[in-house]
A tleap script that builds the chain and sets N, CA, C and O, in Angstrom:
source leaprc.protein.ff14SB
mol = sequence {
  NMET SER ASP LYS PHE THR SER PHE ASP GLU
  PHE TYR PRO TYR TYR LEU SER GLU HIE SER
  ASN ARG THR CYS ARG ARG LEU HIE TYR THR
  GLY SER ALA LEU VAL LEU GLY VAL ILE ALA
  ALA VAL VAL LEU GLY ARG LEU PRO PRO ILE
  MET LEU PHE SER ILE PRO VAL ILE GLY TYR
  GLY PHE ALA TRP VAL GLY HIE PHE VAL PHE
  GLU LYS ASN ARG PRO ALA THR PHE THR TYR
  PRO LEU TRP SER LEU MET GLY ASP TRP VAL
  MET PHE LYS ASP MET LEU ILE GLY ARG ILE
  ARG CPHE
}
set mol.1.N position { 89.801 -19.317 -175.125 }
set mol.1.CA position { 89.566 -17.977 -174.649 }
set mol.1.C position { 89.621 -17.980 -173.121 }
set mol.1.O position { 89.161 -18.923 -172.478 }
set mol.2.N position { 90.168 -16.955 -172.569 }
set mol.2.CA position { 90.305 -16.846 -171.120 }
set mol.2.C position { 88.932 -16.701 -170.456 }
set mol.2.O position { 87.968 -16.256 -171.079 }
set mol.3.N position { 88.866 -17.083 -169.191 }
set mol.3.CA position { 87.636 -16.934 -168.419 }
set mol.3.C position { 87.480 -15.517 -167.869 }
set mol.3.O position { 86.528 -15.243 -167.139 }
set mol.4.N position { 88.386 -14.629 -168.203 }
set mol.4.CA position { 88.326 -13.273 -167.669 }
set mol.4.C position { 87.034 -12.565 -168.067 }
set mol.4.O position { 86.475 -11.812 -167.270 }
set mol.5.N position { 86.557 -12.794 -169.280 }
set mol.5.CA position { 85.328 -12.181 -169.777 }
set mol.5.C position { 84.345 -13.289 -170.133 }
set mol.5.O position { 84.715 -14.308 -170.716 }
set mol.6.N position { 83.102 -13.071 -169.775 }
set mol.6.CA position { 82.094 -14.087 -170.074 }
set mol.6.C position { 81.159 -13.670 -171.200 }
set mol.6.O position { 80.327 -14.460 -171.647 }
set mol.7.N position { 81.297 -12.417 -171.660 }
set mol.7.CA position { 80.455 -11.949 -172.758 }
set mol.7.C position { 81.185 -10.832 -173.502 }
set mol.7.O position { 82.137 -10.238 -172.997 }
set mol.8.N position { 80.713 -10.572 -174.702 }
set mol.8.CA position { 81.281 -9.471 -175.468 }
set mol.8.C position { 81.007 -8.137 -174.783 }
set mol.8.O position { 81.843 -7.234 -174.823 }
set mol.9.N position { 79.848 -8.011 -174.160 }
set mol.9.CA position { 79.520 -6.774 -173.443 }
set mol.9.C position { 80.514 -6.487 -172.320 }
set mol.9.O position { 80.809 -5.327 -172.032 }
set mol.10.N position { 81.027 -7.532 -171.690 }
set mol.10.CA position { 82.067 -7.362 -170.665 }
set mol.10.C position { 83.413 -7.052 -171.308 }
set mol.10.O position { 84.206 -6.285 -170.761 }
set mol.11.N position { 83.666 -7.641 -172.457 }
set mol.11.CA position { 84.947 -7.493 -173.133 }
set mol.11.C position { 85.128 -6.115 -173.763 }
set mol.11.O position { 86.225 -5.558 -173.716 }
set mol.12.N position { 84.077 -5.560 -174.346 }
set mol.12.CA position { 84.210 -4.340 -175.144 }
set mol.12.C position { 84.814 -3.153 -174.380 }
set mol.12.O position { 85.660 -2.462 -174.947 }
set mol.13.N position { 84.428 -2.878 -173.126 }
set mol.13.CA position { 85.111 -1.783 -172.412 }
set mol.13.C position { 86.621 -2.018 -172.279 }
set mol.13.O position { 87.414 -1.084 -172.395 }
set mol.14.N position { 87.005 -3.262 -172.038 }
set mol.14.CA position { 88.436 -3.587 -172.006 }
set mol.14.C position { 89.064 -3.306 -173.370 }
set mol.14.O position { 90.134 -2.703 -173.455 }
set mol.15.N position { 88.398 -3.743 -174.427 }
set mol.15.CA position { 88.896 -3.525 -175.784 }
set mol.15.C position { 89.111 -2.035 -176.036 }
set mol.15.O position { 90.149 -1.634 -176.563 }
set mol.16.N position { 88.140 -1.225 -175.662 }
set mol.16.CA position { 88.278 0.220 -175.849 }
set mol.16.C position { 89.434 0.785 -175.042 }
set mol.16.O position { 90.123 1.694 -175.505 }
set mol.17.N position { 89.658 0.261 -173.839 }
set mol.17.CA position { 90.761 0.755 -173.008 }
set mol.17.C position { 92.112 0.457 -173.646 }
set mol.17.O position { 93.094 1.149 -173.375 }
set mol.18.N position { 92.166 -0.558 -174.482 }
set mol.18.CA position { 93.399 -0.907 -175.192 }
set mol.18.C position { 93.596 -0.054 -176.444 }
set mol.18.O position { 94.568 -0.235 -177.177 }
set mol.19.N position { 92.673 0.871 -176.685 }
set mol.19.CA position { 92.716 1.752 -177.854 }
set mol.19.C position { 92.563 3.209 -177.430 }
set mol.19.O position { 91.817 3.967 -178.050 }
set mol.20.N position { 93.262 3.591 -176.386 }
set mol.20.CA position { 93.148 4.961 -175.880 }
set mol.20.C position { 93.917 5.969 -176.742 }
set mol.20.O position { 93.605 7.159 -176.733 }
set mol.21.N position { 94.903 5.500 -177.473 }
set mol.21.CA position { 95.700 6.379 -178.329 }
set mol.21.C position { 94.923 6.697 -179.611 }
set mol.21.O position { 94.469 5.794 -180.314 }
set mol.22.N position { 94.781 7.961 -179.895 }
set mol.22.CA position { 93.996 8.399 -181.057 }
set mol.22.C position { 94.582 7.910 -182.373 }
set mol.22.O position { 93.831 7.537 -183.274 }
set mol.23.N position { 95.887 7.903 -182.504 }
set mol.23.CA position { 96.518 7.438 -183.739 }
set mol.23.C position { 96.260 5.947 -183.937 }
set mol.23.O position { 96.025 5.496 -185.058 }
set mol.24.N position { 96.304 5.192 -182.857 }
set mol.24.CA position { 95.991 3.766 -182.941 }
set mol.24.C position { 94.571 3.570 -183.454 }
set mol.24.O position { 94.337 2.748 -184.341 }
set mol.25.N position { 93.626 4.320 -182.903 }
set mol.25.CA position { 92.233 4.209 -183.357 }
set mol.25.C position { 92.108 4.599 -184.820 }
set mol.25.O position { 91.366 3.966 -185.572 }
set mol.26.N position { 92.822 5.628 -185.226 }
set mol.26.CA position { 92.764 6.056 -186.634 }
set mol.26.C position { 93.339 4.980 -187.562 }
set mol.26.O position { 92.820 4.760 -188.656 }
set mol.27.N position { 94.392 4.324 -187.130 }
set mol.27.CA position { 94.953 3.242 -187.948 }
set mol.27.C position { 93.982 2.065 -188.036 }
set mol.27.O position { 93.843 1.458 -189.097 }
set mol.28.N position { 93.317 1.742 -186.941 }
set mol.28.CA position { 92.281 0.709 -186.982 }
set mol.28.C position { 91.191 1.080 -187.978 }
set mol.28.O position { 90.769 0.262 -188.795 }
set mol.29.N position { 90.749 2.319 -187.895 }
set mol.29.CA position { 89.686 2.804 -188.774 }
set mol.29.C position { 90.119 2.710 -190.234 }
set mol.29.O position { 89.361 2.245 -191.085 }
set mol.30.N position { 91.333 3.151 -190.514 }
set mol.30.CA position { 91.856 3.110 -191.880 }
set mol.30.C position { 91.926 1.680 -192.399 }
set mol.30.O position { 91.500 1.403 -193.520 }
set mol.31.N position { 92.458 0.776 -191.593 }
set mol.31.CA position { 92.540 -0.623 -192.003 }
set mol.31.C position { 91.171 -1.216 -192.267 }
set mol.31.O position { 90.982 -1.923 -193.257 }
set mol.32.N position { 90.214 -0.940 -191.395 }
set mol.32.CA position { 88.859 -1.465 -191.575 }
set mol.32.C position { 88.205 -0.889 -192.826 }
set mol.32.O position { 87.553 -1.615 -193.577 }
set mol.33.N position { 88.376 0.410 -193.051 }
set mol.33.CA position { 87.807 1.037 -194.248 }
set mol.33.C position { 88.427 0.451 -195.516 }
set mol.33.O position { 87.723 0.214 -196.497 }
set mol.34.N position { 89.733 0.216 -195.501 }
set mol.34.CA position { 90.390 -0.387 -196.663 }
set mol.34.C position { 89.912 -1.818 -196.897 }
set mol.34.O position { 89.750 -2.237 -198.044 }
set mol.35.N position { 89.685 -2.565 -195.826 }
set mol.35.CA position { 89.144 -3.921 -195.952 }
set mol.35.C position { 87.789 -3.862 -196.663 }
set mol.35.O position { 87.539 -4.627 -197.594 }
set mol.36.N position { 86.922 -2.955 -196.221 }
set mol.36.CA position { 85.623 -2.814 -196.875 }
set mol.36.C position { 85.778 -2.389 -198.331 }
set mol.36.O position { 85.021 -2.826 -199.197 }
set mol.37.N position { 86.761 -1.537 -198.593 }
set mol.37.CA position { 87.024 -1.106 -199.961 }
set mol.37.C position { 87.473 -2.247 -200.859 }
set mol.37.O position { 87.043 -2.344 -202.008 }
set mol.38.N position { 88.329 -3.101 -200.345 }
set mol.38.CA position { 88.784 -4.260 -201.128 }
set mol.38.C position { 87.609 -5.191 -201.418 }
set mol.38.O position { 87.446 -5.663 -202.544 }
set mol.39.N position { 86.801 -5.451 -200.404 }
set mol.39.CA position { 85.633 -6.325 -200.611 }
set mol.39.C position { 84.706 -5.724 -201.668 }
set mol.39.O position { 84.252 -6.428 -202.569 }
set mol.40.N position { 84.429 -4.438 -201.559 }
set mol.40.CA position { 83.555 -3.778 -202.529 }
set mol.40.C position { 84.153 -3.828 -203.936 }
set mol.40.O position { 83.444 -4.091 -204.908 }
set mol.41.N position { 85.449 -3.578 -204.041 }
set mol.41.CA position { 86.103 -3.586 -205.354 }
set mol.41.C position { 86.079 -4.975 -205.987 }
set mol.41.O position { 85.929 -5.099 -207.203 }
set mol.42.N position { 86.225 -6.007 -205.180 }
set mol.42.CA position { 86.147 -7.373 -205.693 }
set mol.42.C position { 84.722 -7.681 -206.148 }
set mol.42.O position { 84.513 -8.224 -207.232 }
set mol.43.N position { 83.745 -7.331 -205.314 }
set mol.43.CA position { 82.343 -7.590 -205.656 }
set mol.43.C position { 81.951 -6.854 -206.937 }
set mol.43.O position { 81.213 -7.391 -207.764 }
set mol.44.N position { 82.445 -5.628 -207.100 }
set mol.44.CA position { 82.122 -4.827 -208.282 }
set mol.44.C position { 82.977 -5.178 -209.498 }
set mol.44.O position { 82.798 -4.608 -210.574 }
set mol.45.N position { 83.892 -6.105 -209.325 }
set mol.45.CA position { 84.732 -6.526 -210.442 }
set mol.45.C position { 85.895 -5.608 -210.749 }
set mol.45.O position { 86.513 -5.729 -211.807 }
set mol.46.N position { 86.204 -4.706 -209.860 }
set mol.46.CA position { 87.332 -3.769 -210.065 }
set mol.46.C position { 88.674 -4.386 -209.676 }
set mol.46.O position { 89.724 -3.977 -210.170 }
set mol.47.N position { 88.624 -5.373 -208.786 }
set mol.47.CA position { 89.820 -6.105 -208.371 }
set mol.47.C position { 89.557 -7.594 -208.557 }
set mol.47.O position { 88.415 -8.044 -208.455 }
set mol.48.N position { 90.612 -8.357 -208.830 }
set mol.48.CA position { 90.421 -9.809 -208.946 }
set mol.48.C position { 90.163 -10.433 -207.578 }
set mol.48.O position { 90.652 -9.927 -206.568 }
set mol.49.N position { 89.407 -11.517 -207.530 }
set mol.49.CA position { 89.086 -12.164 -206.250 }
set mol.49.C position { 90.308 -12.547 -205.415 }
set mol.49.O position { 90.208 -12.632 -204.191 }
set mol.50.N position { 91.439 -12.774 -206.040 }
set mol.50.CA position { 92.653 -13.130 -205.293 }
set mol.50.C position { 93.017 -12.040 -204.278 }
set mol.50.O position { 93.694 -12.306 -203.286 }
set mol.51.N position { 92.564 -10.825 -204.537 }
set mol.51.CA position { 92.869 -9.712 -203.629 }
set mol.51.C position { 92.208 -9.881 -202.262 }
set mol.51.O position { 92.590 -9.209 -201.303 }
set mol.52.N position { 91.220 -10.772 -202.166 }
set mol.52.CA position { 90.604 -11.032 -200.867 }
set mol.52.C position { 91.619 -11.589 -199.873 }
set mol.52.O position { 91.460 -11.440 -198.662 }
set mol.53.N position { 92.660 -12.229 -200.392 }
set mol.53.CA position { 93.707 -12.752 -199.503 }
set mol.53.C position { 94.517 -11.632 -198.845 }
set mol.53.O position { 95.229 -11.876 -197.871 }
set mol.54.N position { 94.414 -10.421 -199.364 }
set mol.54.CA position { 95.135 -9.291 -198.768 }
set mol.54.C position { 94.413 -8.729 -197.541 }
set mol.54.O position { 94.993 -7.946 -196.788 }
set mol.55.N position { 93.178 -9.115 -197.339 }
set mol.55.CA position { 92.378 -8.535 -196.254 }
set mol.55.C position { 93.019 -8.692 -194.878 }
set mol.55.O position { 93.093 -7.705 -194.146 }
set mol.56.N position { 93.485 -9.876 -194.488 }
set mol.56.CA position { 94.110 -9.966 -193.161 }
set mol.56.C position { 95.353 -9.083 -193.023 }
set mol.56.O position { 95.588 -8.491 -191.969 }
set mol.57.N position { 96.136 -9.002 -194.081 }
set mol.57.CA position { 97.346 -8.175 -194.039 }
set mol.57.C position { 96.978 -6.705 -193.877 }
set mol.57.O position { 97.594 -5.982 -193.094 }
set mol.58.N position { 95.978 -6.277 -194.617 }
set mol.58.CA position { 95.543 -4.875 -194.530 }
set mol.58.C position { 94.944 -4.584 -193.158 }
set mol.58.O position { 95.372 -3.658 -192.469 }
set mol.59.N position { 93.968 -5.368 -192.775 }
set mol.59.CA position { 93.276 -5.112 -191.508 }
set mol.59.C position { 94.185 -5.193 -190.305 }
set mol.59.O position { 94.256 -4.263 -189.502 }
set mol.60.N position { 94.891 -6.328 -190.181 }
set mol.60.CA position { 95.764 -6.496 -189.017 }
set mol.60.C position { 97.018 -5.642 -189.123 }
set mol.60.O position { 97.549 -5.202 -188.103 }
set mol.61.N position { 97.498 -5.401 -190.326 }
set mol.61.CA position { 98.710 -4.597 -190.497 }
set mol.61.C position { 98.557 -3.209 -189.910 }
set mol.61.O position { 99.387 -2.770 -189.113 }
set mol.62.N position { 97.501 -2.519 -190.300 }
set mol.62.CA position { 97.268 -1.175 -189.768 }
set mol.62.C position { 97.050 -1.217 -188.259 }
set mol.62.O position { 97.590 -0.391 -187.524 }
set mol.63.N position { 96.256 -2.182 -187.803 }
set mol.63.CA position { 95.955 -2.276 -186.370 }
set mol.63.C position { 97.212 -2.550 -185.551 }
set mol.63.O position { 97.434 -1.916 -184.520 }
set mol.64.N position { 98.020 -3.477 -186.001 }
set mol.64.CA position { 99.197 -3.851 -185.225 }
set mol.64.C position { 100.242 -2.752 -185.203 }
set mol.64.O position { 100.936 -2.593 -184.199 }
set mol.65.N position { 100.377 -1.991 -186.276 }
set mol.65.CA position { 101.267 -0.826 -186.232 }
set mol.65.C position { 100.760 0.138 -185.164 }
set mol.65.O position { 101.547 0.690 -184.395 }
set mol.66.N position { 99.454 0.337 -185.121 }
set mol.66.CA position { 98.877 1.213 -184.101 }
set mol.66.C position { 99.201 0.756 -182.693 }
set mol.66.O position { 99.516 1.568 -181.822 }
set mol.67.N position { 99.120 -0.554 -182.473 }
set mol.67.CA position { 99.381 -1.069 -181.131 }
set mol.67.C position { 100.865 -1.035 -180.772 }
set mol.67.O position { 101.236 -0.529 -179.712 }
set mol.68.N position { 101.700 -1.562 -181.636 }
set mol.68.CA position { 103.118 -1.683 -181.304 }
set mol.68.C position { 103.845 -0.345 -181.320 }
set mol.68.O position { 104.739 -0.125 -180.503 }
set mol.69.N position { 103.478 0.558 -182.239 }
set mol.69.CA position { 104.201 1.822 -182.382 }
set mol.69.C position { 103.590 2.937 -181.539 }
set mol.69.O position { 104.322 3.704 -180.913 }
set mol.70.N position { 102.282 3.038 -181.512 }
set mol.70.CA position { 101.642 4.182 -180.860 }
set mol.70.C position { 101.026 3.844 -179.496 }
set mol.70.O position { 101.225 4.572 -178.524 }
set mol.71.N position { 100.296 2.763 -179.434 }
set mol.71.CA position { 99.633 2.383 -178.174 }
set mol.71.C position { 100.622 1.741 -177.204 }
set mol.71.O position { 100.451 1.801 -175.987 }
set mol.72.N position { 101.649 1.131 -177.764 }
set mol.72.CA position { 102.691 0.443 -176.978 }
set mol.72.C position { 102.099 -0.679 -176.110 }
set mol.72.O position { 102.447 -0.834 -174.940 }
set mol.73.N position { 101.201 -1.450 -176.720 }
set mol.73.CA position { 100.644 -2.603 -176.026 }
set mol.73.C position { 100.521 -3.783 -176.990 }
set mol.73.O position { 100.768 -3.659 -178.190 }
set mol.74.N position { 100.144 -4.894 -176.449 }
set mol.74.CA position { 99.996 -6.119 -177.230 }
set mol.74.C position { 98.547 -6.204 -177.699 }
set mol.74.O position { 97.635 -6.109 -176.877 }
set mol.75.N position { 98.311 -6.382 -179.008 }
set mol.75.CA position { 96.932 -6.443 -179.494 }
set mol.75.C position { 96.119 -7.532 -178.786 }
set mol.75.O position { 96.606 -8.639 -178.557 }
set mol.76.N position { 94.889 -7.198 -178.450 }
set mol.76.CA position { 93.995 -8.154 -177.799 }
set mol.76.C position { 93.697 -9.351 -178.698 }
set mol.76.O position { 93.234 -10.388 -178.223 }
set mol.77.N position { 93.959 -9.208 -179.979 }
set mol.77.CA position { 93.745 -10.303 -180.939 }
set mol.77.C position { 94.484 -11.563 -180.524 }
set mol.77.O position { 94.003 -12.670 -180.764 }
set mol.78.N position { 95.640 -11.410 -179.909 }
set mol.78.CA position { 96.445 -12.573 -179.546 }
set mol.78.C position { 95.799 -13.399 -178.427 }
set mol.78.O position { 96.030 -14.604 -178.328 }
set mol.79.N position { 94.995 -12.747 -177.593 }
set mol.79.CA position { 94.346 -13.437 -176.475 }
set mol.79.C position { 92.870 -13.703 -176.739 }
set mol.79.O position { 92.337 -14.737 -176.338 }
set mol.80.N position { 92.220 -12.773 -177.411 }
set mol.80.CA position { 90.779 -12.852 -177.666 }
set mol.80.C position { 90.505 -12.635 -179.161 }
set mol.80.O position { 89.969 -11.590 -179.531 }
set mol.81.N position { 90.853 -13.578 -180.013 }
set mol.81.CA position { 90.763 -13.337 -181.463 }
set mol.81.C position { 89.361 -13.005 -181.975 }
set mol.81.O position { 89.205 -12.049 -182.734 }
set mol.82.N position { 88.355 -13.754 -181.588 }
set mol.82.CA position { 87.008 -13.503 -182.112 }
set mol.82.C position { 86.422 -12.222 -181.535 }
set mol.82.O position { 85.874 -11.403 -182.272 }
set mol.83.N position { 86.532 -12.046 -180.230 }
set mol.83.CA position { 85.982 -10.839 -179.622 }
set mol.83.C position { 86.724 -9.586 -180.087 }
set mol.83.O position { 86.127 -8.514 -180.185 }
set mol.84.N position { 88.006 -9.713 -180.371 }
set mol.84.CA position { 88.756 -8.564 -180.885 }
set mol.84.C position { 88.294 -8.187 -182.288 }
set mol.84.O position { 88.169 -7.006 -182.611 }
set mol.85.N position { 88.042 -9.190 -183.113 }
set mol.85.CA position { 87.527 -8.912 -184.457 }
set mol.85.C position { 86.164 -8.223 -184.356 }
set mol.85.O position { 85.897 -7.244 -185.052 }
set mol.86.N position { 85.317 -8.748 -183.488 }
set mol.86.CA position { 84.009 -8.116 -183.277 }
set mol.86.C position { 84.181 -6.695 -182.734 }
set mol.86.O position { 83.504 -5.766 -183.175 }
set mol.87.N position { 85.089 -6.542 -181.778 }
set mol.87.CA position { 85.337 -5.231 -181.188 }
set mol.87.C position { 85.814 -4.223 -182.202 }
set mol.87.O position { 85.440 -3.051 -182.144 }
set mol.88.N position { 86.639 -4.669 -183.136 }
set mol.88.CA position { 87.144 -3.765 -184.161 }
set mol.88.C position { 86.009 -3.203 -184.999 }
set mol.88.O position { 85.989 -2.011 -185.308 }
set mol.89.N position { 85.061 -4.061 -185.367 }
set mol.89.CA position { 83.952 -3.589 -186.198 }
set mol.89.C position { 82.969 -2.739 -185.402 }
set mol.89.O position { 82.386 -1.798 -185.941 }
set mol.90.N position { 82.781 -3.062 -184.130 }
set mol.90.CA position { 81.915 -2.210 -183.291 }
set mol.90.C position { 82.588 -0.855 -183.094 }
set mol.90.O position { 81.924 0.178 -183.171 }
set mol.91.N position { 83.899 -0.844 -182.841 }
set mol.91.CA position { 84.622 0.411 -182.677 }
set mol.91.C position { 84.586 1.219 -183.981 }
set mol.91.O position { 84.429 2.439 -183.944 }
set mol.92.N position { 84.730 0.551 -185.129 }
set mol.92.CA position { 84.652 1.219 -186.431 }
set mol.92.C position { 83.290 1.912 -186.564 }
set mol.92.O position { 83.215 3.080 -186.942 }
set mol.93.N position { 82.222 1.179 -186.249 }
set mol.93.CA position { 80.877 1.746 -186.317 }
set mol.93.C position { 80.736 2.913 -185.339 }
set mol.93.O position { 80.168 3.948 -185.685 }
set mol.94.N position { 81.252 2.747 -184.119 }
set mol.94.CA position { 81.160 3.807 -183.121 }
set mol.94.C position { 81.931 5.056 -183.547 }
set mol.94.O position { 81.497 6.170 -183.253 }
set mol.95.N position { 83.051 4.898 -184.222 }
set mol.95.CA position { 83.786 6.055 -184.735 }
set mol.95.C position { 83.021 6.687 -185.903 }
set mol.95.O position { 82.960 7.910 -186.027 }
set mol.96.N position { 82.448 5.853 -186.743 }
set mol.96.CA position { 81.711 6.327 -187.912 }
set mol.96.C position { 80.518 7.192 -187.503 }
set mol.96.O position { 80.233 8.198 -188.152 }
set mol.97.N position { 79.827 6.809 -186.440 }
set mol.97.CA position { 78.651 7.570 -186.004 }
set mol.97.C position { 78.979 8.640 -184.961 }
set mol.97.O position { 78.085 9.344 -184.491 }
set mol.98.N position { 80.261 8.765 -184.598 }
set mol.98.CA position { 80.672 9.810 -183.678 }
set mol.98.C position { 80.595 9.480 -182.211 }
set mol.98.O position { 80.777 10.362 -181.372 }
set mol.99.N position { 80.330 8.225 -181.876 }
set mol.99.CA position { 80.254 7.822 -180.475 }
set mol.99.C position { 81.653 7.777 -179.852 }
set mol.99.O position { 81.816 8.033 -178.659 }
set mol.100.N position { 82.650 7.453 -180.663 }
set mol.100.CA position { 84.049 7.439 -180.227 }
set mol.100.C position { 84.801 8.464 -181.059 }
set mol.100.O position { 84.624 8.554 -182.273 }
set mol.101.N position { 85.648 9.238 -180.377 }
set mol.101.CA position { 86.409 10.280 -181.067 }
set mol.101.C position { 87.379 9.662 -182.067 }
set mol.101.O position { 88.123 8.737 -181.741 }
set mol.102.N position { 87.359 10.178 -183.266 }
set mol.102.CA position { 88.212 9.700 -184.343 }
set mol.102.C position { 89.521 10.404 -184.319 }
set mol.102.O position { 90.382 10.136 -185.157 }
savepdb mol mol.pdb
quit
């Protein structure tokens, strides 16, 4: 990880700045919600456990389309993988509670 950020609290404003496009944020939200849906469906026995392998494709697929097509930037995941994953879930929560415009 780069020395540019020393904490997640420093990283998160940067992460949000990389998600200024509303469609990109909506795609992130959709991917995250679908990931939670797959996990719930597996836990409830509605989907076979093998479907858990689809989670990275679903989560990153929606996010990366948002970045490459709408945001026109390179996903922070490539440089800050752990903090980006954390940022995605914090942003999801912030959109869910209305702190960030959906």
